[in-house]
N, C-alpha and C positions, 0 to 999 in steps of 0.2 A: 440409457446407454448409447454410447456412440457406435453404429453399425463400422465405423472406419476402423475401430478397434480391433475388431472381430476380422476384419476384412485384410488389415496387414498380417496377423496372425496366421490365418487361413494361406496368404499368399506367401509366407514364408516355409510353411509345412508342405506346399504343394510337391516340390520336387521330391522329398523325402518320402511321401505317403505313395505318389504315383497312381492316386485315385483321384477321382471327383470327389471334392470334398465342400463342405458349405454348412450354411446357418438358415434357419428359417425362424420368424417371429411368431408369437402367438396366434397370427392370423392366416399363418401358413404362407407367407411370403418370403420367398428367400432374399435375405440381405446381404448375404456375404457368400461366396464362392469362389473356387479355384478356375472356374471357367466363367469368366466376366458375363457372357451373353446371357448367362441362367439366372443372374440377377433381376430380381422383379417378378420371375416366375410365381405362380400362386398353386400352393399345393393344399386347399382348404380342407379337404377331407381328413388330413390326418390330424386335425387341430385336437378334437376330442382324444382320440385314440392315445396321442402322445402326452396329453395333460395329464392322465391317469396310470399312466405307465411308469413304474420305477426302473425296468431294465428298458433294453432295447426294441425298437419296433421295426417289422421288414414289412416294406411294401413298395411295389412297382421298382424292385431292382435297387433299392436302397435300404441302408440299415441306420434308423433314427433313435436320437438319445437324448433326453431332457438336459438340459445344462442347469447345474445347481440343484438344490434339494428342499426348495420352497413349497409353500403350499400352492402357489402360483405359478405354473411353467411360463416363462416370457420369451424362451428361445429355446432351439432343440439342433443339435448338430446332425446331419447326414453324411453318410459316407458311401460312395457306390459299392454296390455288391450285397450279396444276403448271406454269405459265408461267414466262418469263424474269424477270419481276419478282420472282416467289416465290422464285426461285434467289439473285436478287440480295441479296432482303431478309434470307433465312434466314442468307446468309453474313454480311451485316452484324450481325445480331443475335447470332449465335454469336461474332463476335469480342468485342463489346460485353460479352456476359454470360462469356465465357471471361476477361477482363481483370478483370471484378469476381470471379469465381471464385479466381482466381490471388491477388488482393491479399487477399482474404478469409483464404484458406487460410494465405498466408505470414504474415500477421497473427496467426492463431488458432496456428499453429505455433512463432511466435516468443514469444508468450506462454506457451504450453507450456512449451517450453523453458526460459525462465527461470524460470518458477514450479517446475519441478524441478529447476533449479540451487540456488534459495534453498531450499529444502525437502531437499535432501543426497538427491535421488530419482535421481540419474544418475550413470553412472560418468563421472570425469575426462575418460578418453579419448574418450568418446562426446560429451562437451562440445565438443570441437573439430571432430568430425566433422558433428555436427549444424547447429553455427554455420556452419560453411562451405557447408553445402547451403542454409542459409537467407540467406546473404548478409549474415549478423550480426558485425559488428565486434568480435573479441573484446579488441583493446588500446585501450579506450577507457576514460576515467574516468567511474565511474557511482557512484550512491550510493542506499541504500535507505531510503525512507521507509516507517515502518510507521504507517498512520493508522487510529486506534480512535475509532469511532462511539460516544458516550456516551448519545445518545438517538435514538428511532425515529420516522419519520416515513413519509408517503405514497411519498417518492422513495427509490429504491434506491441504498444508498451506493456501489457500483460505478459506477452511472451518473452520480452526482452527480460522483466524482472525474474520470471518462472526460472528462466535458464540459468540464474546466479545461484538459484537456492534449490539442489538437489535432494535434499534431506526434507523429504514431504512429511515426515513424523514430527519435526521440530519448526518448522515453517510453513504458514500459511500465507499464500499470494491470492487477494481478492482483487478483482475489478470494481471500482466505485463509480467511475465515468468515463468517458472516451480518453481521459490524458490523466485521470487519478488514479493511482493504485496504491492498496494497502497491503503493507508487509507485517504479519503478527509475528514476532520473531520469540522464540524462546531462549530464555537468558539465566546464566547462573548468578548466584549471590555476590559474586565478587565483581561482576561487571556494575562500574559506576557511569555516572552521565559522561563523563570523558572518553569512556570505554564506547559507550553508544553511539556519540558523536563520531567517533574515528570509525564505528563500522558504518554509519552512514555516509561518510566522505569516501570512504572505500568503494560504496555502491556508486557513489556519484560519479567518482573518478573512472570506475569500470564502466559506465554507461557511455560517459563522454568518450573514451578510447575507444572502445570495440563498437558501438553504435552511433557515434556522433551526435550523443544526443544529451541536451542540457536539462536538468532536471534540479527542483527544489526540493528538499526532505524537511518535514515537520515530526518532533518527536515528542511522544506524550510521556508520563512518568510510568515506570514500571509497575505491574500490579499481581498481587499473589494470588488472585481469584480470578477464574475465567470471566465471571458476572461484571467485574470491574472493566473490561475490555471497552465498553462503550465511553466511559469516563477516559482512559488512554486515548482513544479515538478524538474525542472532542479537545482534549487538549493538544494532541498533534496539529489539528484543525487550526487552532488558537495560535501555535507555534508558527506555523506558515503564515498566517495574517500578519501577525506582530513583525514577525521578521522582514515580512514585505514592505512594511510602513517604515519601520526604524532602522533597518539595517539590509538593505534589498541586496546588498553586495554579495551577502554570506548567503552558501548553497544550503546550510545545514543549520536549524534553527531548534533548540530542546527548550521544552517548555519550561523545565528547573532552571534555565540559565536567562529567561528572558528579562528579568531584573524589573524595573521600573516600567517600561514598557508594557507588561502585562497589566499593571495597576491601571495606566491611561486608558488603554484600551477597553475597559470595562466600565471608563467614565461616562456620563450622558454628554454629549456636546455642547448642551446649554452651560453646564458647568464647567465645562474646558475655556468657554468662550468668555464666561464671567472671570475666570483665574486670569487669561492673558489681560483683559480691561484692567484688572486691579495692579498687575505685575508692571506694565509698559504704559507709558505715555501715549496718548492716541498718536498712532503713525509712527511712534520710535523705533518700532522692529520692522516695518516695511521700509525704513529709510537706510537700513543698514544693507550695505553693497555686497558682491560675491567675495570681494577680496577680505572684507571685515567679516563676514561669517566663517571665511577659511581660516583666517587667523584666531578666530575665537573656537573652532574645532580641534586646531593644532594645539591650543594652549589647553584643552581640555584633557587631547589626549597625552599631553606631557606633563600632566598633573599640577598646574597651574605654575609650573616653574619657568620663571620669566626666560634666564640665561638658556636652557635648554629649547624653548620654543623660540627663541631668536635664532638659534643655532640651526634648528630645522628649516626655518622659513628664510633662510640666507639672510637675515636684517641684522641692523645693529639692536643692540638691547633697547637704548634710547627710541629708536623707531616705534620698537614693540611697546614700550612704556607710553608713548605718544598716541598710538592707536587704541590702547586701553584706556587712558583718561578720555580719548573721544568718545569711546563707548559708553563711558560713564556718564559723561553730559549728555549724551543724546538719550539714553535708556533710565539713568538713576542708578544702575547698578556696576559696582565696582568688581569684575570679575577677580581681581586679585585677594578679594575677601571671601572666604568657603561660603560662607551661607548666602551671599551674593550670585556666587557661581552656581551653587547649588540651584537655586530658585531659575536662575539665567539658562540653564541646562534642560530642566524639567520644562519651562516654558517654549524653547526651542521643539522640545518632543511633542509637547501639545499641539503646538502650531503644524508639525507634521501630521498628527493624528487627524486634526480637523481640515487639512487640505487633503488627506486619502478619503475622508468620508465625503466631503463635496464632490472629489471626482467620481466616487462610485455612484453618488445620487443624480449624475447626469446621465 
C-alpha cells in the first residue's frame, strides 16, 4: 500500500479534525501524519497491543485503532487525545483509510492478475480462483490494445493513458515496458472491428493533441473469456509488427484487418526468398526505379484501372501503357492481367518483409 495515499487523505482531514492525526505501520513506524516532522518516528511498543485489539488502544496521549478487519493488522490510525472524541475520530478515520486501502489493493491486484494473464505467467486453474477472489467477471467481452509510444516527453506513458480511462471497473491500464502500455478494454457485443479502430484513433488523436506524443496502436481480437486475453495480446503485438512492415503510415492496425500481410509475416524467410527467385528474373525487381514503383503502387490503389491511374499520376494514358509494357518486359509480369498483378503485389510485400528481417538482424 502506498503511504502517499494515506498522507494525502490525512492532509485533507488536518484542518477539519484540528488534532494531530496519522498512521503507523505494523512495525510501529509513523508513515503518515498531519505533522510532517513526526513521520519516521517509531512506536514499537504498541505493535502487539494494537495487533490483538478490536477496539481503540490508548497510550502516551494518543488513541490508536487498527485499519481494516483482517487477521493481520498492517496499519493503525492514531489521534491526539485519550478522550471520547479521540475515540470517535479514530474510528471514523480508520473506516475512511480502510476503504481507501481496500480500493487500492483490489485495483492493484486486478491489474497484477490481468498482467500475469496476458504474459502467460499464471496457470489457467489459478485464473478463475483469483478472479473470483477479486470479484472480476471472467465471462465479459474484452479486447487488448497495445500502445507503443514513439517519442519521449516529460510525462510518463502509463500516467498519460491512465488519465484517459477513469472507469477502472471496465478498463485496465498496464505498463509492459518503458514505452509500451497495454489497455484491456471491456466492450459490448455491438462493437465491431471498425468501432474498435475508431476508439483507438480517438486515443491516438488525444495523446497527440494533449501530450504531443506520437503513438502506434495494435489491436487484438475480442475475447469472451478472461483466460483468452493472452491470445488477444499476442495478436496486438503481431498487428503492430505487421503494420510497421507493410503500412508504417497507419497509426492503428487491427489483427483482423491485416490481410495477406499476416500470412507473409508467418512464413519462413527461406521460403520467401525462393518465391522471389521463382517470380522474377534475376535482378529484374532491383532494376525498377522509384518512379516505376510509384506508378505500380498507384495502379494497384486504383484497382488496375489505366484511365483512373493516368489521371491520378497526371500523365497521358499512352505514357502509362508504355510504363506498364516496360515493366512486363523487365519482370515478365503484365500488371493489366489480374493474376499477374496479384503475384506482383504479393512479391512486393514479401520483399518488404525480407528487408525488415534483414534490418532487425543487424
